N, C-alpha and C positions, 0 to 999 in steps of 0.2 A: 503494500500499500504506499503510494506516494504522499510525502507530506505536503500540505498547502504552500504555495509560493510565499515567500517573505518579501514584503514591500518596504523599500527605504524611501525616504523623504528628503528632498534637497531643497532648502531654503535659498533662493537665488536673489541677488542684490544688483543695484545699479552702480554701487561702488564698494570699496574695502572698508570705508568708514562705518557705513551703515551695518555691513557685516560683523565688524568687530564690536561695534556697539551691541548688536542684538546678541552676540555670543556672551559678553558681560553680563548684559541683563539676564539672559537665561540663567548663566552661573550663579548669579547673585540671588535668584529665585529658586534654586535647587533643581534646575531643569538639566537633562542631559544633551548635549549636542557635540559634534565634532567638526572642526574645520577641515574642509577638504576642497580639493579642485572640483570645478563643475564638470559632471560627466560629458563625455563626448557627444552624447545623443541629445543633450540639452543646449541650446544657444542662451548665452547671457553676457551681458556687458562686462562685467568685471570676471576675473577667473575663480573667484572664491564662492563657496556655498557652505552651508552648514548641513551636515548628515544627521537626520533625526530618525529613530528607530519607530517603527510602527506603533509599539505600545506607547510611546511619548507624544505622538503627534498631537492629540486633542489637547493636552496642556500646553504644548509649545505654541500652537495656534491662539490660545487664550492669551499667552505672554506677548505675542506678536501684536495682537490687538490692544492689549492694554499699554504696551511700551511706547506707541505711537511711531515706532521706526519703520520707515519705509522699506519694503521689499518688492522685487520684481516678480516675485510668484513662488509657488512651492510645485517642485516635479516629484511627481509619485512614479517611481521605476521598481521593477522586479530586483531584487538582489542579483547582482552578477559578479560574485567573488568566487573565484575558484579556491577551495580550501587547499588544493594541492600546488598551488601556484609556486612555493618555494621548495618544493620536494623535486630533486634531481635523480633520485635512484628508486 
């Protein structure tokens, strides 16, 4: 039986300043997010995004609304991480 695909959420920004401001806001409110490059399948103005896990997205959306920090959007993508990417044997 195959497990349901995992979805990751990428918060996109117009510039790095907004990205870093939201990252700090989320951390100060106990929310999880990781700074990462924008996936190649998504087009964005600056190259930075915040990676948010599926179980955290509702709380992060509330923080985005409460913070007043401008975002370019939220991209919802199926997880595409190869767990064997660093294995050579």
